MARROKE-629288 format. One record per residue (C-alpha): residue in three letters; x, y, z. Coordinates in steps of 0.5 Angstrom, whole numbers, plus 500, padded with zeros to 3 digits. Last residue first. Layout:
N
ALAXYZ
...
END
This chain:
792
SER403533553
GLN400527554
LYS403523560
GLU407516560
GLN407512566
PRO414512569
LEU419506567
PRO420500572
MET427499574
LEU433494572
LEU439496574
LEU446493572
ASN452494577
ILE459495575
PRO465493579
LEU470495577
ASN474501574
SER476503566
GLY483502563
PRO481494560
SER473494559
PRO470488563
THR467483558
TYR459484557
MET454480553
ILE446481555
GLU440477553
VAL433479555
ASN427475554
GLU421480554
GLU415481557
TYR410486553
ASN409493551
GLY416495550
THR422493554
ARG428499554
TYR435498554
LEU442500556
VAL441507558
CYS448509562
ALA448511569
GLU451517573
ASN451518581
PRO456513583
ALA460513579
ASN462516573
VAL460514566
SER465516560
ALA464519554
ASN464518547
ASN458514546
ALA455513554
VAL457506554
GLN457504546
VAL450499545
ILE452494540
GLN445490538
GLY444482538
ASN439483544
VAL444487548
ILE451487546
PHE456492551
VAL461496550
GLY465500555
THR466506559
TYR467506567
LEU469511572
GLY470509579
GLY468502583
ARG460503583
PRO459504575
ASN451505574
MET449500567
THR442501565
ILE435497564
LEU429500564
THR423496564
HIS416498560
PRO414490560
ALA416486565
VAL424482564
HIS422474564
SER428470561
LEU434474564
THR440472560
VAL447474562
LYS453472558
TYR459475561
LEU466474558
VAL472474563
GLY478478560
PHE478483567
ASN475479573
GLY474485577
ALA481482581
ASN483476578
SER486472584
VAL493469584
GLU496463586
THR504463585
GLY507459579
TYR512464578
ILE512465571
GLY505463569
ASP502467575
ILE496461577
GLY489462578
LYS482464581
LEU476467578
ASN474473582
PRO467472585
ASP460475582
GLN456476589
ASN462477593
ASN469478588
ASP465485586
GLY465484579
LEU458484577
VAL452486581
LEU445485579
ARG440491581
VAL433491583
PRO428497582
SER421494582
THR417491576
GLY423489572
VAL424483574
PRO421476574
GLU424469575
ASP429465570
TYR435468572
ARG441466568
ILE449468568
ASN453464564
ARG461466565
ILE466464560
SER473464564
ASP473457566
PRO481457568
TYR485463569
THR492464567
GLY495470571
ARG497478571
ASN494483575
HIS496491577
VAL499492584
ASP506491580
ARG509484577
GLU517484576
LEU520483569
ASN522477567
THR529477562
LEU529477555
TYR535473552
PRO531468548
LEU526473546
SER531477542
GLN532473536
LEU524472535
PRO522479537
ASP527483532
LYS530489535
ASN528496531
GLU522498536
ASP525497542
ILE522491546
MET516489549
ILE514481550
PHE509477551
SER510470551
TYR505464549
GLN507457550
ILE502453545
PRO500446547
TYR496442541
ASP490443537
SER490451539
PHE484455539
ALA483462540
ASP479468543
ALA482475543
LEU482482547
ALA487487546
SER489494550
ILE495498547
THR498504551
ASP502510550
GLY506514554
GLN513514551
LYS511512544
MET509505542
LYS510503534
ILE505501530
LYS504493527
SER506490533
ILE499489536
ASP496488528
THR500482528
MET496477533
ILE501472532
VAL509473531
LYS511466530
SER516460534
GLU517453531
GLY518447535
PRO515443530
ALA512447525
LEU507452527
ASN501453522
ILE497460524
VAL489460522
GLN486467522
THR479469523
ASP476475520
SER469473517
PRO466473524
ASN461479524
GLN458479530
ILE463476534
SER469482531
GLN465487532
PHE465485540
TYR472485540
ARG473492536
ASP468495541
ASN472492547
SER478494544
VAL476501543
LYS474501550
GLY480499552
THR484504549
LEU479510551
THR480509558
PRO488507557
TYR489514554
PRO496516551
ASN495512544
PRO497505541
GLY492504541
GLY486499541
MET485492539
GLY480487538
PHE480480536
ASN475473535
SER477467532
ILE484466532
THR485459530
ILE492456532
GLN495449529
ALA500445532
PRO505440527
THR509434531
ASP516432533
THR518438537
TYR512439541
THR512446545
ASN509450539
THR511457540
ALA507463540
ILE510470540
VAL505476542
TYR509483541
LEU509490544
LYS513495540
MET517501543
ASN519508542
LYS523511547
GLY522513555
THR521506558
SER514509560
ASN510504555
VAL503502558
HIS501495557
HIS493491557
ILE493484554
MET486480555
PHE487473551
ARG482468551
THR484460550
ASN480454548
GLY484448546
LEU492448550
ALA495453554
THR502455556
GLU504461559
ARG509467559
TYR508474561
LEU512481560
LEU518479558
GLY523485557
GLU524492555
SER524497560
TYR519502565
VAL513498563
THR506501566
GLU501495567
PRO506490569
SER502487570
ASN496487565
SER498480561
ARG491476563
ILE491469560
LEU484466560
THR483459559
ALA476457556
PRO472451559
GLU465454560
SER462457567
THR456456570
TYR452462574
THR447463579
PHE443470580
PRO440472586
VAL438479584
SER440485589
GLN435488592
TRP436496592
THR440499598
PRO446499595
VAL443503590
LYS441509594
GLY447513593
GLY446514586
GLU441519586
PHE440521578
THR445524573
TYR444521565
LYS447517560
ASP447516553
GLY448509550
VAL440508548
PRO438515548
THR435519555
TYR427520553
LEU424515559
LYS428515564
ASN431522564
PHE424525563
GLU422522570
ASP428524574
GLU427531571
THR420531573
TYR415530568
LEU409535565
THR410541569
GLU406547568
ASN409554569
SER410555561
ILE416554557
ASN417559552
ILE420558545
THR426563542
LYS429560535
GLN436562533
TYR439561526
GLU447562524
SER450561517
VAL458560516
ALA463559510
GLY469555511
HIS470552505
LYS468545508
ASP461548510
THR460551517
VAL453551521
VAL451555527
LEU445553531
ARG441557537
ILE435555541
THR433561546
VAL429559552
PRO423564554
GLY420562562
PRO419556566
THR425552569
PHE425544568
PHE427544560
ALA427539555
LYS431535550
ARG436540551
ASP438545544
ASN441550548
MET447552544
TRP448547538
GLN454547533
ARG454543527
ASP460542523
VAL462540516
ILE456542512
ALA458540504
ASN451538501
GLU454542495
ASP448548495
ASP448548503
THR442546507
SER439547514
LEU433543516
ASP434540523
THR429538526
ILE428539534
LYS423535538
VAL422539545
LEU420533550
GLU415536556
GLY419537563
MET416544564
LYS410545559
TYR412547552
GLU411553548
ASP413554541
LYS412547538
ASP414541534
THR421545533
THR424548527
PHE432548524
ASN436553520
ALA443554518
VAL443556510
PRO450554508
PRO454559505
GLU455559497
ASN462558493
PRO463562487
LYS461557481
LEU466552479
VAL473553475
ASN475546472
VAL482547470
THR485541464
VAL492541465
THR496541458
TYR503539457
PRO506541449
ASP512537447
SER518541449
TRP522546445
GLN529545442
GLY534551441
SER540548445
SER538553451
ASP531549452
LYS525551450
VAL518550454
TYR511549452
HIS505550456
THR497548456
VAL491550459
LYS484548457
TYR479551460
THR472547464
GLY466552466
PRO465558472
GLU466564469
GLN471570471
PHE478565471
VAL483569474
ASP491569472
GLN488566466
LYS493561462
GLY489559455
GLU496557451
TRP503559454
ARG509559452
GLU517558455
ASP523560454
VAL531559456
ILE529552460
GLN537551462
LEU541544459
GLY544539463
ASN544533459
SER536534460
ALA532540461
LYS526541466
SER519543467
GLN516543474
THR512550473
THR507552479
TYR501556477
THR497560482
VAL490562480
THR487567483
ASP479566485
GLY473570481
ALA470564479
PHE472558484
ILE478553483
GLU478547488
LYS485544488
PRO488552489
GLN492551485
VAL495549478
THR501544477
PHE506545472
ALA510540466
ALA514541460
VAL519536458
PRO525539455
LYS527535448
THR534531449
SER531524446
LEU535518446
SER531514443
LEU533507442
ILE534504435
VAL535496436
ARG538493429
LYS537486425
ASN536490418
ALA529486418
GLN528486425
ASP528493426
VAL526494433
THR524500437
TYR526503443
PRO524508450
ILE529509454
GLY527511461
LEU534509464
ALA531503468
GLN527501462
THR533501457
ILE537498463
SER532492464
THR531491456
LEU538490454
PRO539484460
VAL546486463
MET553484461
PHE558486465
VAL565486462
ASN571482464
ASN571477459
GLN564476460
GLN561478466
TYR553476468
SER547480470
PRO541475471
GLY535475467
LYS529478466
MET530483471
PRO526485477
LYS526491481
SER528492488
VAL528498492
GLY533502494
ASN533508490
VAL532504484
ARG535497485
TYR537491480
VAL534484480
SER536478477
SER543478480
ASN550475478
THR553481478
LYS550487481
PHE546493478
ARG545499483
LEU541505480
GLU541511484
ASN535517482
GLY536525482
ASP535524474
LYS540519473
TYR546516477
ILE549509475
ILE552505481
THR555498479
GLU555494485
LYS561490489
THR557492496
LYS563495499
ASN567496493
ASP561501490
TYR563502482
THR561508479
LEU558509472
SER558516467
LEU552519464
GLY551521457
VAL547515453
ARG553512449
GLU556512456
VAL551508460
MET550503453
ALA557502453
ARG558501460
ILE552496461
SER555491455
VAL549488452
TYR544482454
SER539479450
VAL534474454
GLY532467451
ASN537463456
LYS543467453
VAL542472447
ALA548476446
MET550484444
PRO557484442
GLN562485448
ALA567491449
ALA562495445
LEU564499438
TYR562506436
LEU560507429
LYS558515428
GLY553518424
ASN549522431
GLN550515434
TYR551508431
MET553502435
LYS557496433
ASN558490438
SER554485434
ASN549480435
MET544485434
MET546492431
LEU545497437
ILE543504434
LEU542510438
ASP538515436
ASN538523437
SER539525430
GLY533520428
THR532513426
GLN527510421
ALA524504423
THR524498418
PRO519492419
THR516495425
VAL516493433
THR514499437
VAL516497445
THR514499452
GLY518496456
THR519489459
ASP520484453
THR517478450
THR519475443
SER516471438
GLY520467433
ASN521466426
GLY523473424
THR518479425
ASP519480432
THR514481437
THR515485442
THR511486449
GLY511490456
PRO507496454
THR503494447
THR505493440
GLY502487437
THR502480437
GLN504476444
GLY511474446
THR513467448
GLU520467451
GLY526464447
GLY527457445
ALA530460438
SER526466437
SER529469443
GLY527474448
ASP529480452
GLY529485447
THR528484439
THR532477439
ASP535473433
THR534467429
GLY528471424
ASN532469418
ALA535475415
THR533477408
GLY539479403
GLN540486400
ASP538487393
GLY544487388
ASN545491381
GLN547498384
SER549496391
SER552499398
THR550494404
SER546497410
PRO547497417
PRO552491417
THR548484419
SER552479424
GLY556474421
ASP561473427
LYS567474424
ASN564480420
GLY566480412
SER559482410
ASN561489408
ASP559488401
THR563492396
ASN559492388
LEU564493383
THR560495377
GLY559491371
LYS553496368
ASP548491370
GLY551485371
ASN552480364
THR561481364
GLY561479372
SER560483378
THR564483384
ILE563479391
ASN567481396
GLN570477401
GLY570478409
ASP568470411
GLY562470413
THR558466408
THR551467408
THR550469401
ASN544470397
LYS543470389
THR542476385
ASN543474377
GLY548478373
ASP552472371
THR558473375
SER554474381
ASN552481384
GLY550481392
ALA545479396
ILE547479403
GLY545473408
ALA544475415
THR544471421
ASN547465421
GLY554467420
SER560463423
GLN561465430
GLY566470432
ASN570470439
PRO574476439
THR568480436
ASN571487435
GLU568488427
ALA571492422
SER570499420
ASN572502425
VAL571509428
ALA565510423
ASN563517421
MET556516418
ASN553517412
VAL545516413
GLY542512407
GLN539507412
VAL547506414
THR553508409
GLU560508411
PRO565513413
GLN572512414
VAL576512420
ALA575515427
GLY578513433
MET573512439
GLY575508445
GLU571503447
ALA576497446
GLY574491449
VAL579486444
PRO584490441
PRO582494433
ILE582490427
VAL587493422
LEU584492415
ALA586486411
THR580485408
GLN580490404
ALA588489401
VAL585482399
ALA579484395
LEU584489392
VAL589484390
ALA584480387
ILE582485382
MET588487379
THR590479378
LEU583478374
LYS585485370
LYS592482369
PHE589476366
ASN584478361
MET576480362
END
């Protein structure tokens, strides 16, 4: 080669390296000469890298034609052109765009006689780095990326990694360690190159979002960058490791940051936020984002259960991207009426105004055979009964789906006390609303087996009530019991029972075994919450509270029902002590305890009742407050004023577990055991914890009674008879929970609820009871001999 020819080649090389570099941070797009990427002709907006802080190339090596015709890898980033020598194939000029200031790999190199050099795996494929990055897992799994270089990486998206990924017309290509982006055959430059920081790959959020076709806004008040996509609001903030979608925080792999006034966010976080799937082409150092604009087909089918012959309604939920419209649709397997039961597949396609068809969307429709109505049916053990004879009814109703949801009985009494024909009727309804009716007529003879009173004592189920002559009960002999007490401090917060303004309901300090009874009604005219706050009174010693039993009712508008529910749940917790709670309090610390009480707001007229047992190792101050639902209880506590008590009771009482034992025989004649009358069963005496005045616990609400009757005669009936008014609650009798009157109340004085019947032998009977908030005291436990059983 002569000197003149060598000079010409040198001039050409210098001219090629002297291309104008765009200004730093420019994201405007100016088209220049095309270049080839993966065999696709692309119109580049600028052929030079826009990286102001370029580093020496250490990622991509380019194999060009050496002067001896052998392939060599170069790792230089100096922008040189390598030319073929006299021994190269065809001796053609091979132009290599390796003159990148940061040494990043170009999309491709054009060579007739050279091989593209391989890259050492020193970059990331997602949010990880092979050099000190996060450890990934091999394979293609949601949230995992594995590169093919010398390191492993992790990711939060669904990524498929392949050595060489093909690209489509809707793809956005990001070059690793570069600010180059390719889309629809054009090169675009981000304000900052893709960068790795602490093992996480970062990209310019503005460059990404604009290429996706969305826009950014900035909230000066919250200092957040906002993106709107598909009706969702996404917010990103500098130096934050989370972003928010409609106010809900989502984690990112690393914190966002500013680089030369460019907002950088983790690559996988922004792709996840925008719902963009991507693949990693490690061999060519590219991240390929799939910006599919295909419409999405979707629909629902109603009704939820479809029977053969029913009319079916299809509601489309299809949508198109980028403001396009759905202009056409196609269905497969769609029927407005499915005549036969079976399984059918219905598929839907939609086309948008750009001409693209969606992927198929398929719903499997399970068509049931037409509903068969239920069949009402029952039998009686006899067709004729004596007056006072037990009528045994057996329900034989059926449904093909076993879906009877309602049974309405008429005249299904357990016995009849007037002679003549009686028709019993049953109507059943299935879950589809189909109804069936059946009736049967029986005859009642003139002969009497039991009187109504005798029958009720013998056959009223445990938990049910019956009517009797309650006016005679005060004439019955009282059981002369004695009692002992166990040391448990009772804190009763029940006054003011009806609360008209927010404030402090009650406050007391207790140590060791402590019982709580809480019962309040919201009458403030707005939504409120009731809180129990525990404060460690020691400023130098931590304390611990253990809540062993707890039962709460409400909030609801029915005080008596609320009290019964708290009663029931309290006894359930005694029988199933698995829900023990331990609360640790630092010195001087306050915490909300019994948090179930404050979970739900109390509307106007709502009542909350609660019963609990606790133990503390140091003195704890307990504060009971009711405040606006939106206020913070701990912040509000110091500013609340004491609420005045009303006619109801609040106070602190010692020795609130009362053990009653009677060891003499009972049951051979009618006797009564009186509770809550302040005579045979005296009220507990205590003090008002706020004012320090003496108080009496009327009715002994909150007291736990343990009654032991060690010699109850065979065939003895035990019932509960209220004497102060309406009563409903719960008892535990010999370990079994008994609901008083089940779903009804027992009224004084002429109704009694059956608690227990002894068998053929004398028994020891143990009864556990605590007065139900919202009910009336006193009550009597009645023990009486059962009538003699007769043969029918």
